N, C-alpha and C positions, 0 to 999 in steps of 0.2 A: 392875663388870667389872675390878677391879683384880687379880684372881687369874687364873692361867693357865687354870684350868677355865672361868672366866667368858668369857675371850677365845676359848677354844676353842668354847664354846657360840655366841658371836656369830659366829664364823667358819663354824660349821655351818649356822646360820640363814641367813647370807649365801649360803652355797653352795646351800642348798635353795631359797632365793628366787631365786637366779640360774638355777638349773635350771628352776624353775617358769615364770620369765619367758621363759627360752629356749624351753620347750616351748610356751608360749602363742604366742610369736612364730612359732615353727616352724609351729605348727598354723594360725595365721592366714595366714601366707605361703602354706602348702600349700593352705588353703581358697580364697585369693584366686587361686593359681594354677590350681586346678581350676575355679574359677568363671569365670575369663577364658577358659580353654580351652573350657569348656562354652559360654560366650557366643559365642566365635569360631566354634565347630562349628554352633552353631544358627543364627547369622546367615548363615553361609555356605550351610547347607543350605536355608534358606528363600529366600535370594536365587537360588540355583541352581535350585531347584524352580520358583519363579515364572518365572525367565528362560526355562526350558526347557519350560514348560507349553505344551500344544497351542493353536495359534491366537494364540500371543504375537506372532509376526511380522506376521501379518495384522492384528492389533489395532493395532500400532504404525503400520503403513502405512495404517490406515483413516482416514476422514474426521474422527473425533473420537476419539482414543485415550483421553482422559480419561474419557469417558462409558462406555467399555467397561471399561477397567482399574481405574478408582477403586473400584467395589464388590467386584471380585475381590481387589484389594490389601488392602481392609479386612477382607475375610473371611479372607484368608490371615494378616493380621497378628493378628487376634483368635484364630484357631485355633492358630497357632503360638506365641502369647505374646510375640513381638517387639514392639518399640516402634513401628517404622514399616516399611512396604514401599513404596518409591518407584520407579516407572517413569519413565523420562526419556529424552529425546533424546541422542544421542552428544555433544551440546555441553552437557548438563547442564540442560536446561529441563524441570522436572518435568511429568509427566502425572498422577501420583497423589500424595496425601499425606494423613496423618490429619487435618491441618488444611486444609480445601479452600481457604482463603485463600492458601495457599502454592503452589497449583497454577499453573503458568506462570513461576514465579520460578526462579532459578538454584540448582542444588543446591550446598550447602556442604560440599565435600570433595573428595578426590583422585579424579579420574575419568579422567585422561588415559591411565594404562595400561589401564584397562578400555575406553576408546574405541579403543585400538590392539589390543583383542582379548584382553588378559589380565585376570585377576581381581585385585581390590584389597581388602585388608583391614587396617584400621587401628584404633587405640584412640584415643578422644578424650573430652574432658570436655564433655558438653552441659548442657542445662538440668536433666536428671534425674540428673546425676552422671556417674561414669566409665562409658563405653559402648564397645561394639564394633560396627563397621558393615562390611559387606562389599558390594563393588560387582562385579557380574557382567555380562559383555556379552551382548547378545542377537543372534545371528547368524542370517543367513538361509541358504538352501540353499547359496548360493555362499560362505558364510563371511564375508560382509560384515556388519559391525556396524551394525545398524539401530536400536539402543536400549541402554539399560542399566538394571539393576535393582539398587537398593540396599536392604539390611535391616539394622536395627540394634536392639540390646537393651543395656539397662543391666546391668551386672555384678551389681549387688545382687540383680536378679530370680533369679539362679541361685545365689547365695551362701546361707549359712546352715548348712552342714554343721558348721561349727566350733562352733555354739551348742550342739549336742547333746553335744559331747565336752568342753566346759569343766567341767560338774559332775564328771565323772569325774577330770578333771586336778586340780581343786581338792581333791577328796578324797584323791587320791594325795599332794598337797602336805601336807594336814593329817597324814596318817599319817606322812609323811617327818618333819615337825616333831616329832611325838610321839617317833618313834624317835631323832631327833637329841637331844631332851631327856633321854631315857633313857640315850643314849650318852654325853651330857655328864657325867651323874652318875657313870657308870662311869669315865670318862677323869679326872675331877676326883680321885676317890679314888685312882686309879692314880698320877696325877702327884704327888699329895702324899707318896705312899710312895716314889716313885722319885727325886724332887728333894730329898728330906729338908729340905723347908721353904725352898728357895732363892726368894729374893724375885723376883717377876716382873719388877719394874723392871730388875733387873740382867740377867735374860735377855733383856729387850726391848732394852736398851742394846747388849748383845753382839751381837744379831742386826742391829740397825741399823748399827753400825759395820762389821761384817764381810760382811754379805750385802746388805742393802737399799742402803745408801749406796754401797758400792764396786762392786757388780756388777749390781744390778737396775735402777737408774734409767737413763734415756736421756740424762740431762744430765751434763756434766762437773762435776767437784767439786774445787776446789783449796783446801786449807787451808795458810795461811801464818802461821808463828809471828811473835812480836813482833820477832824479830831479823831478819826479812826472809828467812828460809829456808823452803823448802818442807817443811811437815810431812807432808801426805797428797795424794795424787792418785788418783782412781779410774780405772777402766779407759777410761772415755769420754774423760776429759781427757788421758790419755796418748795416745790415738788422735788426738784432735783436734790436739794440739800436737806429736805425734811426740816424746814425751819419752824420754830414755834410761832404762834400768832403774834406775840410781842417781840418779834425780832428787831423791828425798826426802833432805832434809838439806843440799841445796845452795841457794845464793842464787838468787832468782828472776831476777836479773840475769845469771846464767851459764847459763841453760837455753835461750837462743835464742828467748825470747818476742819478739814486736813491741815496740819501745820504748814505744809508747803502752800496751800491755797490761802490760809489766813495771813501768812507773811507777804504773799503777793498783793492781797487787798489792802493791807496796812501800809505797804511801802510806797504805792503810787507809781511803781516802776512800770514802764510800758512793756506790754507782752503781746504776742500774736500767736494764736493757736498752740498754746502750751498745753500739754496733756496733764490733767489732774484726776484725781480719784475722788468719788463721792460714794462710799460704800462699795458696792460691786460695779458701779458705773465708771466709764471712762469719759471724761469731758474734756472739750476743746475750749480753752479759756483765752479771750482777748481782753487786755486791760489798758486803759487810756486815762491819763489825768484830765480833769475838767478845766483847770485854770491856765491853760496855755494860751488861749485867745481872750483873756480877760474875764473868764468866767469865775464862778465861785470855787474856793478851794475843795479839793477832793478828788474823786476818781469814779469811773463807770467801768463795769465788767460785764461783758457778754459771754454767755455760756451755751455750748451745743453738746447734746448727748450723742456721742460717736460709738456707743457700745454696739449697737447692731450693725452699724456700718463697718466696723472693725471686724466683727464676727463674719459678715458677708465678705469682706475683702479677704479674710483668711480662707474662706471656702473657694473663692475665686482662684486665690493663688494655689490651693490644693488641686482644684480642677485643671488649672493650667500646667501644673507639674505632672499631673497623671497624663494629660494629653501629650505633653512633651515625651513623657516616658513611653507611651504607646507609639508615637511617631519614630522614636529612636529604635524601638524594638522592630518595627517594620524594616528598618534600614539594616539592622544588625543580624536579623534572624532569617535564615533561608537564603544565604548567599551562594550556596552550592546545592547540587542535586544529589546530596549524600544524606542518607537518613541518619546515621550516627552523627555527622558533623552538625547538622540542623539541630538535633536534640541537645547537643553540647553547647551550641550557640544560645539556645533558650536558657539552659542552666547557668552559663556564665553571665549572660545579660542580666538575669534576675537578681543574682547575688550582689549585695551591697546597695542595690536600688530598691529592691522590694523585700528580700528575705536574706537570710544569713547562710542558708543551705538549701540547695535545690537538687533534686533527683527526677530523673525521667526514666520510666519503666515502659518498654514496649513489648508487644507480642513478638515471639520469634518469627512468625510469619511475615510480619511487617519488614523486619530486617532483610528477609529474603525476597522482598518485593511482592509478596502474596497478599491476598486479603486476609485480615485479622479474623479470628474466630468470632462467631456471633454469640454474644451473651453467655449462657451456661452451656458450654460445649464440653465434649469428653476430653479428658487429659491427653489421650492418645493423639487427637488431632493437634493439639498444641505442641506436643513434643515430636511431631513428625519431622524427620530430618534433622533431629538434634545432634545425631552422630558426626554430622559433617559441618555443624554450625561453627565450631571453634575455628576451623580453617576459613570459613567465609568471614567471621568477625576480624581475625587477623588480617586477612587481605584488605578489608575495608577501612579499619580503624586502629588496628594494632591491639584489639581486645583479645583476650583469651579465655577459654572456658575455665570455670573454677575447679579447684581440686576436689576430689571426693571428700564428701562430708562437710563441705562448706555450705550447702544448702540449709537454711534454718530449719530446724525441726525434723531433720532427716539425716541419716548417716551416710548416704551415697546418692549417686544419680539414679541409681536403680530404685531407691525409696521414692524419689520423686515421680518416676515413671509409674510406680505402683500406687501413688496416691489416689484419694477418691476424687470423683468428678465434681465435688463441690467446692474444690480449691482453685485458685487462679494462679497460673504459672506465667510470669513475665520476666523479661531480661533487663537488668539494670544497664541501660544504654548510655546515660549521661549522669554526671555527678559533679557538683562545684559547690564550694563553700569558702567561707573566709579563713578557715584553716584546714590543714590536711590531715589531722589526727582524729576527725569526728568519728563517733561509733556507728557509722552507717554501713549498709551492706555495700560491698566493694563494686567497682565498675566491672561489667561483664558477667555478673553473677546471675545465674538463674534462680530467681526467688519464687517460692511457692507461698502465696498469700492465703491465708485462711478466710473463711467467709465473713469474719468480723473485722477484717482489716480495711481500713478506708480505701486502700488501693483496689481492693477486690470489689468493694461496693461501688466505687466509681467506675471500674471497667465493666461491671455487669450491668449497672442501671443507667450509667452516664450522668449521675448526680454529683454535685460538688459536696465534699465533706469538710466541715470546719471543726477542728479540735482546738478551741481557744486556750485550753490549759491541759497540756499533756499529763501534767502531775496528777490530775484527777483520776486518771486510768479509767476512762468511761467504756472500755471495751476493746479499744484499739490494740491494747497491749496482749491480748489473747493470741495474737499472731506468734509472738515469741516473747514470754514474760521477762526472761533474763535479759534479752536484748533490749526490750523497752526499757527496763530499769537502768541499763547504761546510758541510753539516750537521754532520760530525764537527769540522771546524775551528772551528765556532761554539761548540762544547762540548756539543752533545746526544750523550750516550754510550750511552743504553739505551732500548729501545722494547718495547712489548707492542702487538700488533695483535689485535683482538677482532672477530669478526664480529657484525653486528647481526642477530640472529635472533629472528624472532616467528612463532609458529604454524607452525613448521617451515619457513619461507621465509627466506633471507638477503637483507636489505634493503640491506646495505652493510657498511662497516667503520669501527671507531673505533680510532685509534692514540694511545697514551699514550707521552709521551717525557719523560726526565729530563735536566736539564742542570746546574742549580745543586745538586740533591740528589746527593751523591756516591755514595750507595748504588745500584748497579745493580738493575734489576727481577730478582726472583727467582720461582721456582715458587710460593711463598707469596702473591705479589702477583696471581697469575693469577685466583685464585678471587674476590678483591675486584673486580678489572676486569671479570670475567665477570658478576657481581652487578650492578655499576653499568650495564653495557651491556644486560643483560637487561631491567632496569626501563626503560631509555630506548627499547629496541627495541619493547617493547609499546606505549609512548606513541606512538612514530614511526608504528607500524603502524595504530594507532588514528587518528591524525591523517591517514595515508594513505588510510584507508578513508573517513573524513569528507570528505577533499578530493574523492576520486572521486564520492561521492554529491552533495556540494555542487556540483561542476562539472557533473554531469548535470542537476541541478535548475535550476541557473542557465541552462545552455544550452536546457533546455526552455522556461523562463520567457522568456528573451530572444527565443527564436524565436516565441513566441506574442504578444509585445508589437509594437506599431507600430514599424517599422524607420525610417520617416520620415513626417512629417505630409503629408496631402493638400494640394494647392493649392487656396485659396478666398480670397475677397475680404472675407468677412464679419468676420473676426476675426484679429488679430495674436496668435499663440499661441506660448507658450514652455513648456517642460515640463522636469521632472526626474524620473528614477526611480531610487531607490537600493535595492538589495536588502538585506535584513537580513544582518548579519555572521555570525550563527550558524545561519541556515537560511533557505530560500527560502519566501516567502509567496505569497499569491494576489491581490496587489494589481494592478489594471490600469487603463488609461485609454485613451481613443480620441477622435479628432476625425473626424467623419463629415459630408461634405458632403451636403446634402439638396436636393431640387428647389426652385426658387424662390430661389436664392442663399442658402438658410439653411444653418446649420451646427449640428450636434449635439455636444455635449460630454458624455463619459460618464467617469465614474470609479467604480470599485468595489473591493471588498475581500472575499475569501473567507477565512473563519476557518481557522486552522491554518497549518502550514508543511510544506514537503516536496513531493515530486513529485505527490502527489495534489492538494494545493491548487494547484499550478501547472497541472496538466492541467485541473482544474475551471475555473480562470481562463480557459484558452483556449477551453473549450466555451462559457462564458458570453459571452466576447467575440465568438465567431463568431455565437452566437445574437442578440446585440444588432445585429450588422451585418445579419443576415437580417431581424429585425423592423423595422430602420430602412429597409429597402428598401420595406416596406409603407407607410411614412410615417404611422405611428400616432403618437397623442399620447404624451407621456412616461408618464402614468398606465397607459396600455394596455400599453406596452411592458414596464413593471415587472410588470404582472400576468401577461403571457405568460412572463417570466423567473421568476416566482414558481411558476407551474404547471410550467415546465420542471425546476426544482430538485426540486420535489415528486415528479415522475415519475422523476427520477435517483435520488432516494433510495429510491423504491419499488422500482426495478429492481436497484439495487446495494446496497441495505441488507440487514439481516437479514431473511430470509424472502422475498427476491427470487426472481426466476425460476431463478436459478442456485444459490440458497442452500437450505438444509435446515431452515430455522427456527431454527438455532442461532446465527445471527448471521453477517453478512458474506457474503451471497450471492456466490458465485464468488470470494470472498476479497477484494472491493472494499470500500472504506470508504464510508460515507454522508457527505453534506456536513452539517457541523455548523452551517452558517450563512453567509450572504453579505449584504453590503450594497451599494447602488448609488445613484448619484445621475445622473439623465439631464436634460439641458437643451438646449433648441432656442432658438437666436438667429436673428431675422429682421432683416437690415440694412436692409430697406425701411421697416418700421415701428418698428424699434428695440425691439420687444417680445421678451421672453424667457420661455418657458414651461418650468417645471421641476417635477420630482417626485423624491422620494427615498424609499428603503426602508432605515430604520435607519442612514442615513449621516450623518456630521457635516454641519452646514449650510455652504453656500458662503459665501464672503466677497465683498462687493462694495466696491470701492474706487472712489469717484467722483473726477471730475477735480480737485477741490479737495483731495484727499488724506484725506477722511473715510472711515472703514471701517465697514461695517455687516455683521453677520452675518444673513443673510436668514432670516426666520422662516417657513420651510416647514413644512407638515405632515409630521411625521417618518415615519409609515407603519412597519409592522413590517418586520424583516429578511426577505430572500427565503427562501422555503422554509417559513415558519410557515403561511401560508394563512389564510383565513378573514376577513381584513379588506381593504377596498378601499384603493387608493392614491389620493391627491388631488393635483391639479395646481394650482400657483400661477403667476400670470402678472403680470409688472411690465415697466415701460418702462425702458431703461436709457440714460442720457445718452451721447452720443458720446464716445469716449475713456475710458469707465469700464474698470475691470479686474474681470473675474469670476475668482475664485480657487476652484478645486476641488482637494481633497486627501483623503488617506486619514488615519485615526486614528494611524498610525505617526508622523506629523509632530508632533502635539500631545500624544500620550500618552507618559509615561515612568513608570518604577516609582517614582521619587521625585518625580513631578510629576502633579497632577491634570488633568483636561481643561480646567477653567476657567482655570487658570494658563497652560496651553498656548494657549488661544484669546486671552488678553490679550497673550501674547508675540507671537502671530501677527499680532494687531491693530497692535501697536507696530512690527512689521517692515514692515507694508504701508502704515502712514500716512505716505507720503512722495509728494507729487504729482510728475508729470513723469517717472517712471521708465518705462523700456521693460519689456516682460514679462520679457526676459532678465535685466535688473538686479533686478527684482523677485523672480525665482526665486532668484537668488544671495544677495540680502539675507535672504529667509526661511530658506534653509538655514543661512546664517551665524549666524542668531539662534537657530534651534530644533534644528538637527541634533545628536543626541546623539553622544558619543564612539564609543559601540559600539551601533549601531542593533540593537534586538531584534526590529524588525518592519520590513517593506518600507515605503517612503515613495513615494507618487505625488502629484505636485504639477503642476497646470496653471494657468497665468496667461493669460488671454485678454483683450486689449484690443479694445473694440467699435469697429466701423466703421459708417459709414451710407453706403448706395448713394446716389449723387448724385441730387438730384430730376430733373436733366435726362437721366437714364439711365432714367427710368420713365415709362410712359405708361398712362393708364387711360381707358376709355370705357364708359359705360352703354349697352346695347344693347336696344331694345324687342323684344318677342315678335312680331316682324314680319319674315319672310323678305326683305321688300324692303329692310330696313335693312342687310342684310349687305353690299351693295355699298358703302354709305357708310363702313361700318367698314373694309373692304378699302382704300378710298381713304385714309382717315385713317391707316391702318397704313403704307401706301406712302410718305405724306408723312413720317411720323416716321421710317422707315428712311432715306429720303434725307437727313433732317436728321442722322442718326447716320452717314452715310456707308456705309450698309449696303444700297445698292441692288442689290448682287449676289444677296442672298437675298430680295429683295422678292417675287419671284414665288412661291418655295415657301412663304414665310411667309404670303402671302395665301391660298395653296391650303389650307394647314394650318388656319388660322383660319376660312376659309369652311366647311370640313367640320366643325369643332368647334362653331362658332355655329350652324350649320344643325341639327346634331344636338341642341344645347341647346334651340333653338326648338321642335323637333319633339316631343322626349321629356321635357323639363323644364317646370316652371311657375315663375312669379314672375320676379323681375328677373335679367337676365344681364349680367354684367361681363367685360370683356376687359382684360387688362393685359400689357403688354410690359416686360420688363427686359433691360437690356444689361449683362451682367456678363462673366464669362469665356466665356459663350455667350449666344446670343440665346434668351430664355425667353418662351414665350407661354403664357398662362393664361387659362382661360375658367371663370368662377364661375357656378353656377346653384344652385337650391334643391333639386334632386333628390338622393336618396340613392342611386340606382341607378348603378352603375358600368358603363361601356361595355366590351364584350369584342370582342377582334379575332377575325375569322373570315374564311375564304376563301369568297368568293362563287362560285356556279356560273356557267357560261357563259350561262345563260338567266336568271339573277337579275337584276332591275332595280336592286337596291340592294345594300348590305352591303359596299361597296368603299371607304367613306370612311376608316375607321380603318386599313385596309390601306395606303391611300395616305399617311395620316399617319405610320405606322410606317416607310414606306419613305423619306420625305423628312426626317424628323426623326431625331437621333442617339438620342434617348431620349424616351419619353413614359410618362405614367402618370397615376394618380388619387390625390388625397388628400382626405379628409373633413374638414369644418369643422363648427362648431357650427350653421351655417345651411344646409349642404348639401354640395357637393363642388366640387373644382377638378380640371379636366383640363388637364395641362401638357405642353409639349413643349420640348425643348432642340435647338438648332442650333448647329454650330460657326460662329464668327465668321470671315469671310474675311480674307485677309491685307490689311494696310494698303496705301496707294499705294506705299510704299517696299518692299514685299515682305516685311514683317516682321510677326510675330503681334501682334495688338492687346493693349495692356496689360489 
């Protein structure tokens, strides 16, 4: 290729190849454009056709949209050749999908415009490659969006037209190459004849000096001779340095170069990409001597203008830093489902990264988990519930209500409540700054913003407000002129106020302020501030919704639990109930007085969390109370509860009376399981009867401090059915502690049950404690930092009814013996100073004993107990329970139980292993001093 002809040949080949490449690229681009357009048209057509299909609206509003739409969507997908046809709710929950496992999950894509009634079309890269998807709203007759339809197709499915044109293109390229070869031969012969044998290197040198070097390149070139004079400067160098026309031949020190640049050109020192200045330009200068390989003395310098490149690089760095800032914000903001904590995370994150001081002001209703007020609403709505807000803030984040007179522009809270409806009242929820002595409204303060305040404008209109120079006092200071002057005097000079908007609702405002950073906020900073606040607003709204749901569940749960323990003398009871931090569970407990001075202790746990678990807990607790009134033994009560849960599951589970067989009859959830432990303690015999259904075993702390976990028959959890429950009975020493608890106390993710039981044993193994002290010690030892499950704990210390307050008689089956029993009872009542009730007691016992002698067989026993009431019990071996009836005027009998019911406060029957007991209770008369008896 040393000849001109050869160089011309190479040039032509290069031109042909360039044309071929350009044609291929143009063809591919055109094919891709056509393919993408076809993909867009096809996906939009399929989505619109499916969305506007007859019956679409009724199918979406039907009981099971997926069952109706899934086969239709698959048929449309296969018939149209698209990758997917997805029908979904306006919130993006899929009804259909080619992969049934994804039905019910959130659609991944932009749906918000479609949910507002517009169509959406976008290009994305999915698992199958570059694809196009279209989202079309489904509207009812009134124009309301009731669902969305999305269709997508990969572009490669509609591509391939270019493949048929490539052979033709390559054939044309081959023909062009042949023509170029023939043309080269002709040109070579003509050039040899016209140049008269001129050496090609000389022609190349001539073109390089006069055309390429001086006019074509975009780099400046300076050639300096060995004497320090400028030999040559091309057009770019003249432009960069603004050289005069007669610059060539003059000393470089006389041409107005920067001293640093002039010294480099005169020295001949090698340099590579050194940065020099030429007026306002930044130049990258490379300098080389020309005499290293035997050339003439001097040097050559090449120059590149890097001003725009460096400015662009600075913008790229700025954009990269902002992206990193937003990424870190997504990690740092919204780590908990707590409104106040999330707001504080926003304030703390933005300080020193974007602003010097940050405050977040939220509507009080947001802190309570409620919807914020809409726009300009009455002040009474915003202050609703303010009287109890201080307690709620203290419980959530340690905030407290401000003192009277602390609200700006008002003398007291009453003045705030009396303010006109044109003002905006927000709570200072978060505050952070580089210093703690800033003159800003304090944390927790209820601030009344005037109409001209940026916070009020942002909250009402949802617009961002930028105050680049606070010292200009452009109206923001009308909120509180004195306070505004203190802010400016402190050094805070610029502010951006951004509304916290989530799901179309403004929750509050965030204010970013600068003090030490001298640059004021500009319009470029608004987008960054909005991005930060948008991320935080979504987290705050999620926390608000969680707070609302959690508060509802906790309120329901607490309303279903016992508010106070009933009075009884059998047990000293202390309890603790701690709801889970992240959700409300179904743990419950109860203390139920029973006839005969006995007391039932109950503790249970419904599997799961949320409102359903709490409601189920309330139903079970009510059922336990109802079954306890029948005075059944523990195993029978658990059996009744087991049947109850089975019926509830049958009625409310899939296929129930309100269901369609597809699950969730009537939309209710089935009970996934429940455990329960039921114990009855008798202070007369000191015997305790217990049964459990899948519940952790109770602990018995003896008076000497030894701890034993009682080996009760476990029994299946409630609701499984099929297996009976067993009862265990043991005698408890007086002063023993019976400890009942739920599994949330002993279980943790990083701790197994056995370890928890040993920790509980260690916490209880201390004699002489009161039940309250025992509860405190157990929670101190086992309570996790963040309980993931509810914890119910009951510690009951046993008492024994004094022997002198009980009396027992065996009664022969002879009616003549009734008088002797009445006399013995009268003497015992006189001994107890209860002569006032002797007559009614004798009457009651006379009727009960007479009935037992008449209708029962075997031995009869009478027992009197003096507890909080006078208890009369008649034991016999019959299993027949008497029934109260109203005798007619001509009947000779049938009035005995009626008289008993009239004279006794309560009466009833309970069954024993040997027969039954008929009992009555009578209120004790006042003592001689007119006070109730202990």
